[in-house]
N, C-alpha and C positions, 0 to 999 in steps of 0.2 A: 290873046283872046278877047276880042270885043264884047260887051254885055249881049250884044245881038246873037254872035256867033256861041256865046255860053248858053243863051236860053235855049238854041237848038239842039245843044248838046245836054242840057238837063233833063228837056222834056223826053229825048230819046231813050236816056239813062233811066228815067224813072220809068219809061215804058218797059225796060228789059228787067228793072228789078222787080217790080209787082208781077209781070210774066212768070218769071222765074220763082220769086216766092209762093205763088199760085200753084204752079205746076208740081214742084217740088214737094209741097207743103199736102197736096192732095196725092200725091202717090206715097208718102209716108204714111199719111193716113190710111188710104186704100190697102196697101200692100204689107206695110208693117205695125198698122194698128196705133200709129203715134199721132199724138195731137198737131195740128197744122204750124202750130208755131216751131214745133221742134223741126220740121221740115224748112220752114223759112230761116231757122238757124244754120241749116247745112247748106241751104241757096245760097245765103251769102258769103261762105266761105268757097264754093264753087264758083262765083263769079269774081273771086280775086285772083292772084296769082298762083293757087294752089292747082287751080283747073283750067279756068277761062284763059289765064295768062300763061298758062305753061303751054296750051295747046294753039292760041292763037294770040302771041303776044302783041303784036302790033294791032290786030282789032280791038284787044282788050284796052290797049292805051289811047286808042282813038275813041274808046266808048266812054273810059274813065279818066278824062286827062287830070294831068295834077291841076291846071286851071280852075278846074271844075270841082276839085276834091274840098274846097274850102264851102260852097253850096252845100254841097252832102253833108258835109260836117254838121253845119247849122241845123238842116232839116233832119237830121239823126238826132241831135241834142233836143230838138222841139220833141221829137216822137218818142223817144226814151222818157224824157220828163212829163209829158200828157200820160204816156204809158202809167208810170210811177203815180202821177196822180190819181188815175183810174185804181189802181191795186190799192191805194190808200182810201176811196171812196169804198172799195168793197171790201176793207178790212173788217173782220167781225170781232169787235171789243169783247163780246161776250165770252168767244172762245177762249181768249186769253184770260179773262177774270175768273171763268169757272173751273179752269184745269192748270191753275198757274202752279199749284206746288208740285204736282206729277210731272207735269211737262218742264220745269226747271230743273229737274234731275235728268231727264232725258235730252235736253238741250245745254244743260251745263256740261254733261258728258260728251255731247257730240260737238262742243265747242273746245273742251279741255285736250281732248285726244288730238285732233287736228295741229292746234298750237303746239304739242307737246313734238308732234311730228315736224312741225315748222322750226321747231328749235334745231332739230338735226339736219334738217333740209337747206335750210336757208345759208349758213356757212359753206356748204358744199356747191351752193349755187352761185353764191358770191364769188367763190375761188374760180369758177369756170366763166366769169365775166358777164353773167345773165341779168344781173342788177346793175342799176346806175352806179358808178364809183362815188358818186356823192352822196348816196344811201348808206347809212349805218346799218349796223348788225341788229340792232334792235328794231329798227324801222323795217328792214329787209324781212325779220321773224313774223312781225306783225302782219304786214302786208300777204305774207305766204300763209299766215295761219288764218287772215279772213278769207283769202281765196279758197282753202280747203275746206274752212268750217261754215261757208255759206251756205242756205239752201233755197231752192228754187220756189218760194211762197206761192207765187201765181201757179206754177205748174203743179205741185202740191195740191193745191186746193180744187185743180181742174180734176186731177185724177179721183181725188174723195169724193167731188160731187158726182163725178160722171158713174162711178161705183156705188153710189146711194149710200155714201160712208158717212154723210155730214154728221147725223145723228149718233153715231156710232162711237164709242170709246175708243177705237183706235183713230177714227175721223179727227175728233175733238182733241186728242192728245197729240195727235201729227201735227193738225194745224196750229194748236198753242206753243208747240215746242219749235215750229218753223218759224212763227213769228219772233219769238224769244230769239232765236238763232240770229235772224236777218238783222234784228235790232242789235245784238253785241256785233255782228260782223261790221255794219254800218258805222257803229260806235268806233272800232278799232280802225276802220279805214279814215275816218274823220280825223282822228289822232295822228296818222300817218302823213295827210295832206297838209294838217296844220304844222306839222314839224318840218315838213322838208320844204322849207320856203328859203325866201332869201334874208333869214336873221328871225332873232326872236320875236319882232314887231309882228311879221308877217303870221309866226304861229298864233300870238295871243291875239291878233285880231280874227283868225279863222277861228279857235276855239270859243272865244267869248262870244263873238258873233253867233255862231251855231247854237251856244247853249241860250242867249238871249231869245235867239229865234224860236228855238224849240219850247221854252217856257212860255213864249207868249202865245206861239200858235196853239199849242198843247192846253196851256193852263187856261188862257183866255179866249183863246178861238173859238170852243162851241158856243161859248154865251154871245161873242160879237157876231158871229156868223149865223146865230138862230134865225134874224129875221128874214134872211135868205130863205130858210126852211119853212118859216111862214108864208112867206109870199107865194112858195111854189103850191104849197098845201091849199091855199086860198084860189088861187087859178088852176089847180089841179092839172100843172104843167109847168115847164119852164119857157119865158118868154124871150124873144130875141136880146131885151135888154137884160135881163136875169141871167143868160147865159154869157153874154159880153161881160157883165159884172164878175162872174165867177172867172173867165179866161182871164180878164185883167188881173187879178187877185193871184191867180196862177204863175201869170207872168212876172209879177212883181214879187212873189216867193222865188221862182226860180232865178231871177235876175238877184235878190238879196243872198241866197247860198251861193252864186256864182262870184258877185262881188267880195265877199268877205273870205273867198280862197277855198272853198268848198265845191260844191257841185250842185247842178240843177236839180238834179233827182231829189236830193236831201228835200229842198223846198216843196216840189210836187207831190210826194209821199207824204210829209207832215201834214201839209194844208188839206190832201184828202183824207186822212184819217180824223181831222176835226170838224168835216163838214157836216152840218144836221143830215141825219139819216131819213128815208122816207120819201115822197115824191120827187125831192131835190135830186138824190143821189141816184134814184131810179132814173128819171129822165136825162141826167147829166151823162150818165153810162150809156143811154139809148142814144143820144145825139152825138158824142164823141167816140165812143168805143169803136164802129166802123171804120169811120176815117183814119183811126189812130193805127189801128192794127192790120189795116189792108194796104195803105199807103205811107204811113210814117214810120211805124215800126220797123218794115222792109228796108226802109232807108239805113237805119243804125246797124241792121245785119250785115247790110252790104258794105257799110263803111267800115264794119269790123271785120269783114272778110277780107277786104283791101288790104286790110293790115296783115292779115293771117297769110304767112309762106310758110305751109307744110314741108315743103321741099328743103327748107333750111333744118327740118329735124330728122331729115332721109339719113344722113351720115350715122354709122353706127353707134359713136358715143354719144350724140345728141338723142338719137331714137330710145337709147338705154336711160336717159335721163327722164323724156318723156314717159318711158313707161313706168320707171320708177316713181315719177309724181304722182302717174294715174294710181298705181297699185297702193300707194300710200295714202291717197285721197279717199279711194273706197274703202281700204281696211280702216282707216281711221275713223272717219265719219260714220260708214254704216255700222262698223262692227261696235264702236262705241253706243251709239243709239239702240243697237239690238242688246246690249250688256246692260246698258241702264233700264231699258224696259222690262228686262227680264228680272233685275234686282228690285223694282217696284213692284211685281206681282203679275206681269204678263206673262200668258203662256208665251210657248216658243215660235208658234206661227204667227201671233199677232206682233210679237217681239221683232220677228223677221219682218213682218210688213213695213213696220215702223222704221226698222233699218233700211229698206229698201226705199222709202218714199223720201225719208230723209237724204237720202245719198245724192239726189237728184240736184243739179246747179243750175241748169238753164241760163236764163236771161240774166237773172242776178249776177251770175258769175260774169257773163260778159261786159256786163255794166263795171262792174269793178276793176277787170283787167284793162278796158278800153280807158277807164280814169288813170289807172296806173301807165299805161303807154302814153296818153296825152301829156301827162305830168312830169313823164322822164324817170317814173321808177323804175320800170323794166323796159329792156329791149325788145325787138322783135321776135329773137328766139325763142323766150321765155311766154310772150305773149302766145304765139303760135302752139305752145305745149300746153298752155293753160286753157287755150280754146279746144284743142284736144280733147282735154280733159273734161271741159263741159259739155260737149256734145255727147261724148261716150258716156259718162254717168248720166246725161238727161234721157238717151236713147235706151239705157238699161233699166231704169226706173219702173217704167209701168210694165214689161214683159215679166222681169223680176219679182214684182208685187205679186203678179197672176200664179206664178210658180211656188213662191213661197205661203201665200195666204188667198187668194181671190178665187182660185180655181177649186181649192177644196171647201172653202167657205159655200161657196156657189153650190156645191154637190149637195153641203149640208143643209140648203136653205136658207142660209145666213144671209145671203146677197142675192140680189136680182140680177137679171141681164144687163150687161152694160150700155147704157144710156148713149144715145147718140145726141152727145153735145155740140150744139153748131157754132158756137162763140169760138173763135181764133185763139185768144189770149188768155183764157183762164179769169178775165176780170169779173164776169159774172159769177163764175163758180166760186171766187174769191170770198163773195158775199153770201154764199149759199142760194143764190137764187138761179133758178131754170133759165137757161137763153131763150131768147126770142119770145 
């Protein structure tokens, strides 16, 4: 395919991706009460071989040819990297500091139980050939534990903000526990990626490089980046020059993490958390979020959906495996967080609400399993099963929360009406800021 032909396909591809994302997202929000981003996750799967490719395989192959997949992949990585940068910008460090003790109990329980389940699941999945034969038992267990224990922090923040829980004990505890969970899961994934290379030199480069980058960005970043915040405060906005500087820093951070053998999302998120708060972060979100969540992020969902083949888990044996993973994930994560919340003094409805919220995987899960597929850790079958788990646990989070906590709390006057939050991806909500 020539560059000119590739350009024609690419623009039509993007039209279909954005149209499908907006349409399915609107339907999910209008009739199921789900955030826009959940519908976009599903739209990505529908555009892949699971539905579009099943109904019209020739048309789907023409619209998403193999020659264009590389361009879509690069756009997807840019989108998810920028999105994680925005999540980092919205990460409220005060939630973490003020609730670190109680949240640690919920978070550690919500991680320990999934990893114990992974100890049982990983050997079984390896015997079925669902992991790479080059992956050791310990690596498979760690990867599976990270997949089960991850929490959709942006989705969690959006639900909490939407329901006016940002200042409540439940909201603060859930956000803090979610932050600890994700940090732990990303750390485990980093270890797996670092050790799954072409020898010890690759692992050392990845681990040492990631540690040095994290120390530099989190330890010295706030001071080094402070002049950017001062410039934004003085101008009461972000100029094109300042925006270009921030984007160059993001691209450099993404490159650094890719170069050492990790992934661009690590660089984007860590840089975002170190950025000065105030006018700078507010204006960066205002300028970058719409383009990222409307155009770039759906590219990631679609690229993920093109690798998802739900028909591969349609056989009775593999369907049983998928259901076992789903059930184990829900019970391990939700059940452990509920039990830990009860043991730390929360009443049963509050503990159930925390368990329901912490059980959502969302975009975080898709990022992890896409990395696993791209790096050759897992096969398409297990990837498809984990996509199914991510979608189901995300879909059930908000309705389940309403059943076990929200509805009764609203009747008691403890919660107001559900807010109509405009933002798509929960980036603004992660900062506790109202959208728009």
